[in-house]
Residue, then its C-alpha position, 0 to 999 in steps of 0.5 A: m228719660v223722656t221730655v214732654m212739652n206743653l204745646a200751649t206754653q212751650e214748658k218742658k217736663f222730664y219723666t223716667c217712664d215710657p213716653k205714653e205714660a209720661v204724657i198721661a202723667c203730665y196731663a194728670q198732674s196739670m189737673k192736680d191729680y197725683n194718684t199715679w196708680d189710676y192715670e191709665k184708667r182715668y186719662g188713657y182714653l184721652v191719648e191720641e197717637g200721631a205718626i211720631t208722637w203721643l198727645c194728651g190735652d196740650f201735652c206732646v211727647y215723641k214716641d221714641g223718647r227724643k228730646f224737643 
């Protein structure tokens, strides 16, 4: 399980997929998109890779899955 944090609101959400997929899913669901099959195709280009995190919009997750 990984924790994704909304950096604007400090709200946390929990996902049972790998960290990069989780941050994409959290972003997509914030846009009211629940078509999970297309997340990578629709939003994958928005993901930014940091040294220890993945970022997508206001959402952040640690690459190694640690909790905030």
